[in-house]
SEVOVO-561717 format. One record per residue (C-alpha): chain; x, y, z; residue number from 0. Coordinates in nm, 3 decimals. Example, Ala and Ser with C-alpha at 12.3 -4.5 7.8 and 13.67 -1.06 7.14 Angstrom:
# residues 2
{'A',{1.230,-0.450,0.780},0};
{'A',{1.367,-0.106,0.714},1};
//
This chain:
# residues 156
{'A',{7.655,7.870,7.464},0};
{'A',{7.885,7.591,7.529},1};
{'A',{8.110,7.790,7.795},2};
{'A',{7.812,7.765,8.003},3};
{'A',{7.952,7.614,8.319},4};
{'A',{8.311,7.620,8.263},5};
{'A',{8.510,7.645,8.512},6};
{'A',{8.699,7.883,8.743},7};
{'A',{9.129,7.800,8.706},8};
{'A',{9.338,8.056,8.883},9};
{'A',{9.732,7.840,8.884},10};
{'A',{10.048,8.001,8.980},11};
{'A',{10.263,7.947,8.651},12};
{'A',{10.613,8.044,8.803},13};
{'A',{10.835,7.847,8.657},14};
{'A',{10.699,7.749,8.369},15};
{'A',{10.760,7.780,7.989},16};
{'A',{10.486,7.820,7.746},17};
{'A',{10.479,7.902,7.394},18};
{'A',{10.209,7.997,7.202},19};
{'A',{10.156,7.899,6.882},20};
{'A',{9.888,8.080,6.680},21};
{'A',{9.787,8.054,6.325},22};
{'A',{9.775,8.344,6.082},23};
{'A',{9.436,8.339,5.969},24};
{'A',{9.135,8.524,6.094},25};
{'A',{9.340,8.819,6.231},26};
{'A',{9.070,8.992,6.426},27};
{'A',{8.987,8.677,6.595},28};
{'A',{9.301,8.550,6.679},29};
{'A',{9.414,8.862,6.804},30};
{'A',{9.109,8.815,7.033},31};
{'A',{9.248,8.498,7.091},32};
{'A',{9.605,8.598,7.152},33};
{'A',{9.598,8.848,7.392},34};
{'A',{9.291,8.637,7.639},35};
{'A',{9.609,8.407,7.607},36};
{'A',{9.852,8.650,7.707},37};
{'A',{9.671,8.769,7.973},38};
{'A',{9.649,8.382,8.150},39};
{'A',{9.947,8.371,8.107},40};
{'A',{10.092,8.715,8.249},41};
{'A',{9.858,8.660,8.538},42};
{'A',{9.973,8.331,8.625},43};
{'A',{10.387,8.468,8.606},44};
{'A',{10.415,8.217,8.328},45};
{'A',{10.686,8.258,8.075},46};
{'A',{10.605,8.264,7.767},47};
{'A',{10.706,8.376,7.396},48};
{'A',{10.523,8.286,7.053},49};
{'A',{10.522,8.159,6.728},50};
{'A',{10.312,8.212,6.407},51};
{'A',{10.220,7.917,6.153},52};
{'A',{10.013,7.951,5.805},53};
{'A',{9.721,7.770,5.952},54};
{'A',{9.589,7.558,6.189},55};
{'A',{9.747,7.210,6.000},56};
{'A',{10.094,7.340,6.109},57};
{'A',{9.934,7.348,6.467},58};
{'A',{10.029,7.002,6.593},59};
{'A',{10.402,6.945,6.425},60};
{'A',{10.459,7.276,6.541},61};
{'A',{10.330,7.254,6.899},62};
{'A',{10.524,6.902,6.919},63};
{'A',{10.827,7.065,6.816},64};
{'A',{10.776,7.341,7.093},65};
{'A',{10.765,7.107,7.341},66};
{'A',{11.038,6.845,7.260},67};
{'A',{11.254,7.175,7.306},68};
{'A',{11.171,7.283,7.653},69};
{'A',{10.855,7.442,7.641},70};
{'A',{10.651,7.277,7.962},71};
{'A',{10.285,7.336,7.756},72};
{'A',{10.182,7.453,7.431},73};
{'A',{9.880,7.693,7.355},74};
{'A',{9.743,7.580,7.050},75};
{'A',{9.557,7.910,6.884},76};
{'A',{9.349,7.872,6.554},77};
{'A',{9.010,7.903,6.384},78};
{'A',{8.822,7.694,6.152},79};
{'A',{8.530,7.843,5.963},80};
{'A',{8.361,7.609,5.771},81};
{'A',{8.300,7.642,5.454},82};
{'A',{8.091,7.466,5.134},83};
{'A',{8.349,7.229,5.095},84};
{'A',{8.463,6.910,5.308},85};
{'A',{8.812,7.104,5.371},86};
{'A',{8.684,7.218,5.704},87};
{'A',{8.602,6.857,5.810},88};
{'A',{8.989,6.748,5.677},89};
{'A',{9.153,7.066,5.885},90};
{'A',{8.932,7.044,6.175},91};
{'A',{9.026,6.656,6.244},92};
{'A',{9.368,6.683,6.110},93};
{'A',{9.438,6.931,6.381},94};
{'A',{9.260,6.816,6.648},95};
{'A',{9.392,6.449,6.614},96};
{'A',{9.748,6.559,6.546},97};
{'A',{9.721,6.813,6.893},98};
{'A',{9.632,6.536,7.063},99};
{'A',{9.920,6.322,6.923},100};
{'A',{10.167,6.557,6.981},101};
{'A',{10.040,6.591,7.352},102};
{'A',{10.024,6.191,7.406},103};
{'A',{10.402,6.144,7.246},104};
{'A',{10.536,6.423,7.470},105};
{'A',{10.390,6.372,7.781},106};
{'A',{10.307,6.793,7.787},107};
{'A',{9.984,6.979,7.764},108};
{'A',{9.826,7.173,7.483},109};
{'A',{9.571,7.463,7.535},110};
{'A',{9.306,7.407,7.331},111};
{'A',{9.216,7.684,7.170},112};
{'A',{9.126,7.594,6.824},113};
{'A',{8.840,7.744,6.709},114};
{'A',{8.599,7.509,6.471},115};
{'A',{8.297,7.727,6.426},116};
{'A',{8.023,7.694,6.105},117};
{'A',{8.056,8.071,6.097},118};
{'A',{8.243,8.399,6.176},119};
{'A',{7.968,8.529,6.438},120};
{'A',{8.067,8.239,6.593},121};
{'A',{8.416,8.289,6.657},122};
{'A',{8.400,8.642,6.747},123};
{'A',{8.139,8.554,7.024},124};
{'A',{8.462,8.315,7.156},125};
{'A',{8.740,8.565,7.076},126};
{'A',{8.711,8.746,7.412},127};
{'A',{8.705,9.043,7.221},128};
{'A',{8.438,9.348,7.325},129};
{'A',{8.120,9.214,7.265},130};
{'A',{8.200,8.810,7.293},131};
{'A',{8.043,8.578,7.535},132};
{'A',{8.377,8.356,7.543},133};
{'A',{8.767,8.374,7.573},134};
{'A',{8.847,8.079,7.448},135};
{'A',{9.264,8.215,7.432},136};
{'A',{9.207,8.281,7.838},137};
{'A',{9.059,7.925,7.835},138};
{'A',{9.324,7.723,7.641},139};
{'A',{9.601,7.919,7.851},140};
{'A',{9.479,7.810,8.201},141};
{'A',{9.407,7.472,8.121},142};
{'A',{9.811,7.410,7.981},143};
{'A',{9.889,7.654,8.279},144};
{'A',{9.671,7.352,8.533},145};
{'A',{9.757,7.093,8.318},146};
{'A',{10.114,7.144,8.364},147};
{'A',{10.101,7.171,8.680},148};
{'A',{9.926,6.832,8.747},149};
{'A',{10.191,6.657,8.532},150};
{'A',{10.491,6.765,8.753},151};
{'A',{10.268,6.723,9.093},152};
{'A',{10.235,6.356,8.980},153};
{'A',{10.603,6.313,8.825},154};
{'A',{10.704,6.403,9.153},155};
//
């Protein structure tokens, strides 16, 4: 599993405004990712709101807009499962590149909770559900908070 060797991140997000931007596809998996992100943000004492978007392709523009309108960080959550057409590659690349561009354009962090997997089981293994091996919702939220704090420290 790719999470082997992952760092333990614990940050105080008091005073940070974080927006979770979550896709509507793959409800069971998304519910796990959302629960993990909410848990991590609550544990860090960060203030957070949620916005739901149609799919992963929409994550970048909504994330960038949230960052431009007061969010200190975004946690982007989505699931793209490989199918039999090139659609997977196009959407995965567009969403990933778009999230990177949004973070760089705004100078604010986006926690990357976009699962790009070969099959549903791989997503379930990463969703933070009972029996999952990883919790990418938690990891994305923790990374967003930690990065927002590092950026704040650098700017001060």
